[in-house]
N, C-alpha and C positions, 0 to 999 in steps of 0.2 A: 824685600818689602816693596821697593819701587817697581820691580818686575811684576809682582802679583797685583799691585795697585793699578798699574798700566793695563794689564790684561783685564782686570775687573771692570775698568772704565770702558774698555773696548767692547766687552760683551754685555754691557748693561741693557741693551735693547735686543739681545739675542745674538746668535752666531757663535761659532767655535772654530778651532783649527784641527779638528779631528780627522778631516779628509783634506785632500789637496784642494778641492774646490772651495771648501770652507776656509782654508788658510789663505787662499788668494783673495776671497771676498773680504776677509778680515783685514788683510794687508792693504787692500784698495781703500777701505773705509777710513783708515787712519795710519798711513805709513810712518809718519813722524813719531806718533805715540808708540807704535809697535817697535820702531827702531830704538826708542828710549828704553822700552821694557827689555829688549834683547840685550842691549849694551849693559844695562843695570844688572841683568841676570848674569852676564858673563863676568862682570866685575865681582858680583857676589860669589860666583864659583871660584874665582881666584882668592877672594878674602877668606873663604871657608877653610882654606889650607892653613894659613897662619893661625886662624882662630882655634882650629882643632889641635894644632901643634902646641899652642900655648896651654891648652887644657891638659895635654900630656905632661907638661912640666908641673902643672898644679897637682895632678893625680898620677904620679909616675908608676905607682904599684898596682893600678887598676887595669887588669887584663881586659875586663869588659869594656871599659872606656877606650882602650887601645883598639880592640877589635871593631867596636862600633865606629870609632873615629876614622879608622882606616877604611871601612866601608863607605863612610861619608865622603872622604876625599876621593876615593875611586869613583863614586857615583857622580860627584860634582865635576870631576874631570871629564867624564863622559857627557854630562849635560852641557858643558862648555861647547863641545863639538856639535851637539844638537842645536843649541842656540845659534851658533855661527852659521849653520846651514840655512837658518831662517832668513838671513839677509838676502839670499837668492830669491826667496819667495817674494820679498818686498820688491826687488828689481823686476821680477816677472810681472807683478801686479801693476807696477808703474809703467812698464813698457807697453803693455797691452798686447794684442795679437791673439794667437790661438790658445785662449785660456783653458779650453777643455784638454788640449794637448799638454799644457803646462801642469794641469791638475793630475793628469795621468803620470807624468814624469815624477811629480812629488810623491804620489802614492807608491809608485814602483821603487823609488829611492828609499822610502821609509820601510819597505818590506824586504829590502835586499838583505840576504843572510850575512853578507860580508860586513855589514855595518849595523844590522839590527840588534846585535848583542849589547850595544851601548844603552839601549832603552831599559832592559831588565836590570842592568847593573846600576843605572841611575835610580830606578824605583827601589831596589834593595837598599842602596846607600842612603837615599833620601828618607825612607820610612823606617826600615828595620835598623839601619846603621845609626840614625839619629836617636831612636829609642834606646838601643843598647848603650850608646855613648852616654846619654843622659842618666840612665840607671847606674852605669858605672861611676859617673861623677857623684851621684847621690849616695851610693854606697861607700865611696871613698871618704866622705865627710871632710873633704878638703876645700870645698866651695860652698857658698851659702845654699841652703836647701832650696830657697826660692829660685835661685839661678838654674839649678838642675831641673826643677819642675817646669820652669818656663821653657827650657829647651825641649823637655819631654812632651810638651803640649803640641809641638808642631805636627808629629805624625797623626794623632787622632783628629786634630782640627783639619788637616789637609784631606784626610780620608772622608770625614764628614762633609767637607766642602765639595768633594767630587760627587757625592750623592745628592746634595742639596742644590748645587750649581750656584753660579753668581760670583764665586771667587772671594766673597767677603770673609769667610772663615779662614781662607788661606792668607789674606792680608793680616788678619788678627794674629794668626799663628806666626807669621813672619816677624811681626813687631815684637811679640813675646819672646821669640827665639833670639832676636837681636839684643833685647834687654838681658836675657839669660847669659849670652856670651859676654856682654859688658860686665856682668857680675863675676864671671870667671876671670876676666882680665883684671878686674879690681882685686880679686883674691890673690892673683899672682903678684900684682904690684905691691900689695900690702905685705906679702911674704918676702918679697925682694928687699923691701925697706927694713924689715925685721932682721934679715940675714946680713944686711950690709954692715961692714965693720965700722965701728964708731971711731972717727978720726979726730 
């Protein structure tokens, strides 16, 4: 949520990070905010792992949730690496110098076949994985229906946001997804209390 909100604020007057030149310009316009967004995104990538593993405990028999959740974990592990590489872009933008050369280096590094595979894995895990995971939770009937639906809203809101621009829908989707995961955690806590031996 923080990562999406930071990016939304940075591009409020235009701009994007789709090319090396665009990424450098964005980094130069707000390096501290971009750094906050990157670090928040990295922390989010780490937190998605225990969040999904918690859901596996709530819905242990759902193969769909397991497949989708596994894709999510793989995708966000890949995205952690993508985000970490953006710290170099901030350093380049702040250092100054041959920005056209820096932009060419960024573009070349992102199209390198030896590391380019992380991007499709992230996309599949982020969108398809989240959708399958949420459907699996919904079908398991082990979490509140609203929690599964809120998690399920992330992929369509993210895709719609990509077409509409501005990142607002992504921020809304991230907030709803976080609330959905809180509902999953609450379901596990409630079940743990029910199963705890009475002493």
